PDB file of N, CA, C and O in Angstrom:
ATOM      1  N   UNK A   1     -50.844  24.701   8.342  1.00  0.00           N
ATOM      2  CA  UNK A   1     -49.069  24.768   7.932  1.00  0.00           C
ATOM      3  C   UNK A   1     -49.058  24.191   9.724  1.00  0.00           C
ATOM      4  O   UNK A   1     -49.487  24.560  10.817  1.00  0.00           O
ATOM      5  N   UNK A   2     -48.240  23.033   9.103  1.00  0.00           N
ATOM      6  CA  UNK A   2     -47.601  21.858   9.951  1.00  0.00           C
ATOM      7  C   UNK A   2     -46.584  22.675  10.812  1.00  0.00           C
ATOM      8  O   UNK A   2     -45.893  23.606  10.398  1.00  0.00           O
ATOM      9  N   UNK A   3     -46.601  22.325  11.689  1.00  0.00           N
ATOM     10  CA  UNK A   3     -45.364  22.716  12.946  1.00  0.00           C
ATOM     11  C   UNK A   3     -44.759  20.994  13.244  1.00  0.00           C
ATOM     12  O   UNK A   3     -45.249  19.882  13.438  1.00  0.00           O
ATOM     13  N   UNK A   4     -43.504  21.577  13.140  1.00  0.00           N
ATOM     14  CA  UNK A   4     -42.411  20.590  13.648  1.00  0.00           C
ATOM     15  C   UNK A   4     -41.581  20.692  14.394  1.00  0.00           C
ATOM     16  O   UNK A   4     -40.960  21.747  14.520  1.00  0.00           O
ATOM     17  N   UNK A   5     -41.303  19.477  15.194  1.00  0.00           N
ATOM     18  CA  UNK A   5     -40.218  19.438  16.250  1.00  0.00           C
ATOM     19  C   UNK A   5     -38.829  19.278  15.812  1.00  0.00           C
ATOM     20  O   UNK A   5     -38.797  18.190  15.236  1.00  0.00           O
ATOM     21  N   UNK A   6     -37.969  19.672  15.798  1.00  0.00           N
ATOM     22  CA  UNK A   6     -36.695  18.566  15.494  1.00  0.00           C
ATOM     23  C   UNK A   6     -36.337  18.338  17.114  1.00  0.00           C
ATOM     24  O   UNK A   6     -36.168  19.330  17.824  1.00  0.00           O
ATOM     25  N   UNK A   7     -36.225  16.931  17.688  1.00  0.00           N
ATOM     26  CA  UNK A   7     -35.218  16.706  18.566  1.00  0.00           C
ATOM     27  C   UNK A   7     -33.919  16.051  18.281  1.00  0.00           C
ATOM     28  O   UNK A   7     -33.773  15.129  17.479  1.00  0.00           O
ATOM     29  N   UNK A   8     -32.901  16.646  19.062  1.00  0.00           N
ATOM     30  CA  UNK A   8     -31.732  16.193  18.893  1.00  0.00           C
ATOM     31  C   UNK A   8     -31.189  15.076  20.185  1.00  0.00           C
ATOM     32  O   UNK A   8     -31.744  14.841  21.258  1.00  0.00           O
ATOM     33  N   UNK A   9     -30.327  14.698  19.808  1.00  0.00           N
ATOM     34  CA  UNK A   9     -29.635  13.681  21.179  1.00  0.00           C
ATOM     35  C   UNK A   9     -28.723  13.550  20.780  1.00  0.00           C
ATOM     36  O   UNK A   9     -28.626  13.497  19.554  1.00  0.00           O
ATOM     37  N   UNK A  10     -27.622  13.433  21.572  1.00  0.00           N
ATOM     38  CA  UNK A  10     -26.412  13.422  21.421  1.00  0.00           C
ATOM     39  C   UNK A  10     -25.731  11.936  21.696  1.00  0.00           C
ATOM     40  O   UNK A  10     -26.043  11.754  22.872  1.00  0.00           O
ATOM     41  N   UNK A  11     -25.049  10.879  21.319  1.00  0.00           N
ATOM     42  CA  UNK A  11     -24.928   9.701  21.762  1.00  0.00           C
ATOM     43  C   UNK A  11     -23.837   9.562  22.117  1.00  0.00           C
ATOM     44  O   UNK A  11     -23.163  10.129  21.256  1.00  0.00           O
ATOM     45  N   UNK A  12     -22.913   8.989  23.172  1.00  0.00           N
ATOM     46  CA  UNK A  12     -21.848   8.926  23.839  1.00  0.00           C
ATOM     47  C   UNK A  12     -21.247   7.896  24.068  1.00  0.00           C
ATOM     48  O   UNK A  12     -22.053   7.280  24.765  1.00  0.00           O
ATOM     49  N   UNK A  13     -20.411   7.303  23.964  1.00  0.00           N
ATOM     50  CA  UNK A  13     -20.698   6.067  24.363  1.00  0.00           C
ATOM     51  C   UNK A  13     -18.670   6.404  25.325  1.00  0.00           C
ATOM     52  O   UNK A  13     -17.865   7.187  24.821  1.00  0.00           O
ATOM     53  N   UNK A  14     -18.430   5.776  26.347  1.00  0.00           N
ATOM     54  CA  UNK A  14     -16.881   5.925  26.821  1.00  0.00           C
ATOM     55  C   UNK A  14     -16.173   4.577  28.054  1.00  0.00           C
ATOM     56  O   UNK A  14     -16.340   4.471  29.269  1.00  0.00           O
ATOM     57  N   UNK A  15     -15.525   3.883  27.262  1.00  0.00           N
ATOM     58  CA  UNK A  15     -15.097   2.494  27.735  1.00  0.00           C
ATOM     59  C   UNK A  15     -16.263   1.721  27.036  1.00  0.00           C
ATOM     60  O   UNK A  15     -16.689   1.847  25.888  1.00  0.00           O
ATOM     61  N   UNK A  16     -16.533   1.155  27.719  1.00  0.00           N
ATOM     62  CA  UNK A  16     -17.806   0.144  27.549  1.00  0.00           C
ATOM     63  C   UNK A  16     -19.083   0.433  28.414  1.00  0.00           C
ATOM     64  O   UNK A  16     -19.604  -0.361  29.196  1.00  0.00           O
ATOM     65  N   UNK A  17     -19.599   2.034  28.064  1.00  0.00           N
ATOM     66  CA  UNK A  17     -20.612   2.340  28.681  1.00  0.00           C
ATOM     67  C   UNK A  17     -21.194   3.321  27.728  1.00  0.00           C
ATOM     68  O   UNK A  17     -20.639   4.380  27.437  1.00  0.00           O
ATOM     69  N   UNK A  18     -22.108   3.001  27.350  1.00  0.00           N
ATOM     70  CA  UNK A  18     -23.146   3.965  26.070  1.00  0.00           C
ATOM     71  C   UNK A  18     -23.780   4.217  26.975  1.00  0.00           C
ATOM     72  O   UNK A  18     -23.873   3.648  28.064  1.00  0.00           O
ATOM     73  N   UNK A  19     -24.701   5.899  26.216  1.00  0.00           N
ATOM     74  CA  UNK A  19     -25.640   6.050  26.641  1.00  0.00           C
ATOM     75  C   UNK A  19     -26.342   7.372  25.600  1.00  0.00           C
ATOM     76  O   UNK A  19     -25.816   7.624  24.516  1.00  0.00           O
ATOM     77  N   UNK A  20     -27.661   8.198  26.131  1.00  0.00           N
ATOM     78  CA  UNK A  20     -28.068   9.120  25.284  1.00  0.00           C
ATOM     79  C   UNK A  20     -28.142   9.742  26.000  1.00  0.00           C
ATOM     80  O   UNK A  20     -28.360   9.442  27.173  1.00  0.00           O
ATOM     81  N   UNK A  21     -27.941  11.157  25.432  1.00  0.00           N
ATOM     82  CA  UNK A  21     -28.420  12.465  26.629  1.00  0.00           C
ATOM     83  C   UNK A  21     -29.477  13.699  25.366  1.00  0.00           C
ATOM     84  O   UNK A  21     -29.287  13.792  24.153  1.00  0.00           O
ATOM     85  N   UNK A  22     -30.311  14.310  26.030  1.00  0.00           N
ATOM     86  CA  UNK A  22     -30.900  14.872  25.178  1.00  0.00           C
ATOM     87  C   UNK A  22     -29.757  16.236  24.928  1.00  0.00           C
ATOM     88  O   UNK A  22     -28.840  16.525  25.697  1.00  0.00           O
ATOM     89  N   UNK A  23     -29.979  16.688  24.111  1.00  0.00           N
ATOM     90  CA  UNK A  23     -29.062  18.132  24.031  1.00  0.00           C
ATOM     91  C   UNK A  23     -29.959  19.004  24.841  1.00  0.00           C
ATOM     92  O   UNK A  23     -29.286  19.220  25.849  1.00  0.00           O
ATOM     93  N   UNK A  24     -31.229  19.702  24.992  1.00  0.00           N
ATOM     94  CA  UNK A  24     -32.189  20.493  25.498  1.00  0.00           C
ATOM     95  C   UNK A  24     -32.249  20.254  26.902  1.00  0.00           C
ATOM     96  O   UNK A  24     -32.025  21.122  27.747  1.00  0.00           O
ATOM     97  N   UNK A  25     -32.618  18.814  27.197  1.00  0.00           N
ATOM     98  CA  UNK A  25     -33.186  18.664  28.773  1.00  0.00           C
ATOM     99  C   UNK A  25     -32.035  17.864  29.141  1.00  0.00           C
ATOM    100  O   UNK A  25     -31.678  16.947  28.401  1.00  0.00           O
ATOM    101  N   UNK A  26     -31.304  18.177  30.423  1.00  0.00           N
ATOM    102  CA  UNK A  26     -30.236  17.113  30.530  1.00  0.00           C
ATOM    103  C   UNK A  26     -30.409  16.573  31.597  1.00  0.00           C
ATOM    104  O   UNK A  26     -30.137  16.944  32.739  1.00  0.00           O
ATOM    105  N   UNK A  27     -31.027  15.376  31.088  1.00  0.00           N
ATOM    106  CA  UNK A  27     -31.195  14.429  31.897  1.00  0.00           C
ATOM    107  C   UNK A  27     -30.804  12.620  30.989  1.00  0.00           C
ATOM    108  O   UNK A  27     -30.819  12.395  29.778  1.00  0.00           O
ATOM    109  N   UNK A  28     -30.630  12.068  31.633  1.00  0.00           N
ATOM    110  CA  UNK A  28     -29.958  10.939  31.192  1.00  0.00           C
ATOM    111  C   UNK A  28     -31.483   9.832  30.266  1.00  0.00           C
ATOM    112  O   UNK A  28     -32.664   9.987  30.575  1.00  0.00           O
ATOM    113  N   UNK A  29     -31.242   9.329  29.726  1.00  0.00           N
ATOM    114  CA  UNK A  29     -32.062   8.827  28.685  1.00  0.00           C
ATOM    115  C   UNK A  29     -32.648   7.322  28.693  1.00  0.00           C
ATOM    116  O   UNK A  29     -33.845   7.043  28.753  1.00  0.00           O
ATOM    117  N   UNK A  30     -31.772   6.570  28.635  1.00  0.00           N
ATOM    118  CA  UNK A  30     -30.918   5.428  28.697  1.00  0.00           C
ATOM    119  C   UNK A  30     -29.938   5.144  29.103  1.00  0.00           C
ATOM    120  O   UNK A  30     -29.628   6.076  29.845  1.00  0.00           O
ATOM    121  N   UNK A  31     -29.008   4.260  29.118  1.00  0.00           N
ATOM    122  CA  UNK A  31     -27.814   3.737  29.206  1.00  0.00           C
ATOM    123  C   UNK A  31     -27.972   2.329  29.069  1.00  0.00           C
ATOM    124  O   UNK A  31     -29.076   1.796  29.176  1.00  0.00           O
ATOM    125  N   UNK A  32     -26.510   1.454  28.745  1.00  0.00           N
ATOM    126  CA  UNK A  32     -26.385   0.152  28.938  1.00  0.00           C
ATOM    127  C   UNK A  32     -24.741  -0.401  29.174  1.00  0.00           C
ATOM    128  O   UNK A  32     -23.702   0.178  28.857  1.00  0.00           O
ATOM    129  N   UNK A  33     -24.897  -1.546  29.753  1.00  0.00           N
ATOM    130  CA  UNK A  33     -23.067  -1.623  30.090  1.00  0.00           C
ATOM    131  C   UNK A  33     -23.219  -2.958  28.771  1.00  0.00           C
ATOM    132  O   UNK A  33     -24.053  -3.854  28.646  1.00  0.00           O
ATOM    133  N   UNK A  34     -21.657  -2.471  27.688  1.00  0.00           N
ATOM    134  CA  UNK A  34     -21.370  -3.417  27.027  1.00  0.00           C
ATOM    135  C   UNK A  34     -20.301  -4.482  27.115  1.00  0.00           C
ATOM    136  O   UNK A  34     -19.939  -4.397  28.289  1.00  0.00           O
ATOM    137  N   UNK A  35     -19.846  -5.092  26.748  1.00  0.00           N
ATOM    138  CA  UNK A  35     -19.168  -6.558  27.126  1.00  0.00           C
ATOM    139  C   UNK A  35     -17.516  -6.412  26.701  1.00  0.00           C
ATOM    140  O   UNK A  35     -16.437  -6.988  26.844  1.00  0.00           O
ATOM    141  N   UNK A  36     -18.201  -5.074  26.002  1.00  0.00           N
ATOM    142  CA  UNK A  36     -15.971  -4.481  25.437  1.00  0.00           C
ATOM    143  C   UNK A  36     -16.412  -3.315  24.902  1.00  0.00           C
ATOM    144  O   UNK A  36     -17.550  -2.847  24.919  1.00  0.00           O
ATOM    145  N   UNK A  37     -15.078  -2.740  24.263  1.00  0.00           N
ATOM    146  CA  UNK A  37     -15.041  -1.532  23.892  1.00  0.00           C
ATOM    147  C   UNK A  37     -16.432  -1.039  22.691  1.00  0.00           C
ATOM    148  O   UNK A  37     -16.879  -1.971  22.023  1.00  0.00           O
ATOM    149  N   UNK A  38     -16.949   0.132  22.500  1.00  0.00           N
ATOM    150  CA  UNK A  38     -17.745   0.214  21.561  1.00  0.00           C
ATOM    151  C   UNK A  38     -16.469   1.306  20.389  1.00  0.00           C
ATOM    152  O   UNK A  38     -15.646   2.117  20.816  1.00  0.00           O
ATOM    153  N   UNK A  39     -16.653   1.036  19.304  1.00  0.00           N
ATOM    154  CA  UNK A  39     -15.781   1.703  18.466  1.00  0.00           C
ATOM    155  C   UNK A  39     -16.647   2.619  17.122  1.00  0.00           C
ATOM    156  O   UNK A  39     -16.049   3.351  16.334  1.00  0.00           O
ATOM    157  N   UNK A  40     -17.640   2.457  17.106  1.00  0.00           N
ATOM    158  CA  UNK A  40     -18.338   2.807  15.884  1.00  0.00           C
ATOM    159  C   UNK A  40     -19.543   3.487  16.329  1.00  0.00           C
ATOM    160  O   UNK A  40     -19.961   3.355  17.479  1.00  0.00           O
ATOM    161  N   UNK A  41     -20.313   4.463  15.147  1.00  0.00           N
ATOM    162  CA  UNK A  41     -21.464   5.045  15.310  1.00  0.00           C
ATOM    163  C   UNK A  41     -22.794   4.234  15.938  1.00  0.00           C
ATOM    164  O   UNK A  41     -23.025   3.059  15.654  1.00  0.00           O
ATOM    165  N   UNK A  42     -23.466   4.878  16.655  1.00  0.00           N
ATOM    166  CA  UNK A  42     -25.173   3.722  16.156  1.00  0.00           C
ATOM    167  C   UNK A  42     -25.410   3.996  15.014  1.00  0.00           C
ATOM    168  O   UNK A  42     -24.954   4.921  14.342  1.00  0.00           O
ATOM    169  N   UNK A  43     -26.245   3.087  14.697  1.00  0.00           N
ATOM    170  CA  UNK A  43     -27.365   2.797  13.605  1.00  0.00           C
ATOM    171  C   UNK A  43     -28.516   3.122  13.740  1.00  0.00           C
ATOM    172  O   UNK A  43     -28.868   2.907  14.900  1.00  0.00           O
ATOM    173  N   UNK A  44     -29.645   3.723  12.862  1.00  0.00           N
ATOM    174  CA  UNK A  44     -30.842   3.394  13.306  1.00  0.00           C
ATOM    175  C   UNK A  44     -31.828   2.880  12.096  1.00  0.00           C
ATOM    176  O   UNK A  44     -32.022   3.258  10.940  1.00  0.00           O
ATOM    177  N   UNK A  45     -32.450   1.648  13.071  1.00  0.00           N
ATOM    178  CA  UNK A  45     -33.131   1.076  11.837  1.00  0.00           C
ATOM    179  C   UNK A  45     -34.572   1.625  11.434  1.00  0.00           C
ATOM    180  O   UNK A  45     -35.271   2.392  12.096  1.00  0.00           O
ATOM    181  N   UNK A  46     -34.886   0.990  10.052  1.00  0.00           N
ATOM    182  CA  UNK A  46     -35.741   1.573   9.591  1.00  0.00           C
ATOM    183  C   UNK A  46     -37.513   1.379  10.941  1.00  0.00           C
ATOM    184  O   UNK A  46     -38.714   1.550  10.734  1.00  0.00           O
ATOM    185  N   UNK A  47     -37.165   1.198  11.484  1.00  0.00           N
ATOM    186  CA  UNK A  47     -38.657   1.280  12.582  1.00  0.00           C
ATOM    187  C   UNK A  47     -37.890   1.547  13.815  1.00  0.00           C
ATOM    188  O   UNK A  47     -38.005   0.854  14.826  1.00  0.00           O
ATOM    189  N   UNK A  48     -37.001   2.702  13.698  1.00  0.00           N
ATOM    190  CA  UNK A  48     -36.219   3.263  14.735  1.00  0.00           C
ATOM    191  C   UNK A  48     -35.825   3.195  15.863  1.00  0.00           C
ATOM    192  O   UNK A  48     -35.672   4.033  16.752  1.00  0.00           O
ATOM    193  N   UNK A  49     -35.571   1.545  15.751  1.00  0.00           N
ATOM    194  CA  UNK A  49     -34.747   0.884  16.959  1.00  0.00           C
ATOM    195  C   UNK A  49     -32.884   1.078  16.535  1.00  0.00           C
ATOM    196  O   UNK A  49     -32.292   0.877  15.474  1.00  0.00           O
ATOM    197  N   UNK A  50     -32.509   1.432  17.557  1.00  0.00           N
ATOM    198  CA  UNK A  50     -31.028   1.909  17.832  1.00  0.00           C
ATOM    199  C   UNK A  50     -30.365   0.746  17.503  1.00  0.00           C
ATOM    200  O   UNK A  50     -30.945  -0.296  17.810  1.00  0.00           O
ATOM    201  N   UNK A  51     -29.111   0.649  16.861  1.00  0.00           N
ATOM    202  CA  UNK A  51     -28.533  -0.799  17.333  1.00  0.00           C
ATOM    203  C   UNK A  51     -26.918  -0.191  17.474  1.00  0.00           C
ATOM    204  O   UNK A  51     -26.445   0.569  16.628  1.00  0.00           O
ATOM    205  N   UNK A  52     -26.117  -0.684  18.759  1.00  0.00           N
ATOM    206  CA  UNK A  52     -24.844  -0.260  18.947  1.00  0.00           C
ATOM    207  C   UNK A  52     -24.270  -1.712  18.861  1.00  0.00           C
ATOM    208  O   UNK A  52     -24.838  -2.629  19.454  1.00  0.00           O
ATOM    209  N   UNK A  53     -22.932  -1.953  17.982  1.00  0.00           N
ATOM    210  CA  UNK A  53     -22.338  -3.267  18.933  1.00  0.00           C
ATOM    211  C   UNK A  53     -21.031  -2.865  19.445  1.00  0.00           C
ATOM    212  O   UNK A  53     -20.707  -1.701  19.211  1.00  0.00           O
ATOM    213  N   UNK A  54     -20.333  -3.494  20.005  1.00  0.00           N
ATOM    214  CA  UNK A  54     -18.968  -3.614  20.583  1.00  0.00           C
ATOM    215  C   UNK A  54     -18.262  -4.722  20.200  1.00  0.00           C
ATOM    216  O   UNK A  54     -18.548  -5.552  19.337  1.00  0.00           O
ATOM    217  N   UNK A  55     -17.208  -4.649  21.003  1.00  0.00           N
ATOM    218  CA  UNK A  55     -15.989  -5.072  20.309  1.00  0.00           C
ATOM    219  C   UNK A  55     -15.981  -6.602  21.070  1.00  0.00           C
ATOM    220  O   UNK A  55     -14.960  -7.288  21.106  1.00  0.00           O
ATOM    221  N   UNK A  56     -17.329  -7.046  21.694  1.00  0.00           N
ATOM    222  CA  UNK A  56     -17.500  -8.332  22.350  1.00  0.00           C
ATOM    223  C   UNK A  56     -18.310  -8.882  21.588  1.00  0.00           C
ATOM    224  O   UNK A  56     -19.383  -9.276  22.045  1.00  0.00           O
ATOM    225  N   UNK A  57     -17.984  -9.046  20.211  1.00  0.00           N
ATOM    226  CA  UNK A  57     -19.180  -9.978  19.110  1.00  0.00           C
ATOM    227  C   UNK A  57     -20.410 -10.081  19.390  1.00  0.00           C
ATOM    228  O   UNK A  57     -20.950 -11.083  18.921  1.00  0.00           O
ATOM    229  N   UNK A  58     -21.147  -9.289  20.086  1.00  0.00           N
ATOM    230  CA  UNK A  58     -22.511  -9.188  20.435  1.00  0.00           C
ATOM    231  C   UNK A  58     -23.503  -8.080  19.253  1.00  0.00           C
ATOM    232  O   UNK A  58     -24.707  -7.902  19.438  1.00  0.00           O
TER     233      UNK A  58
END
């Protein structure tokens, strides 16, 4: 039998700062500063890349 582990992350954005937080391990995984507000959910590409857009047109 193959065992699998489900790892969930909570993606939070506040003003122009975005970061990911693991649900079970209380430590910041990554952070980045955007040029403007983030008004949408992140998207995950087929290769696992996480894309986040902001109102700064980048």
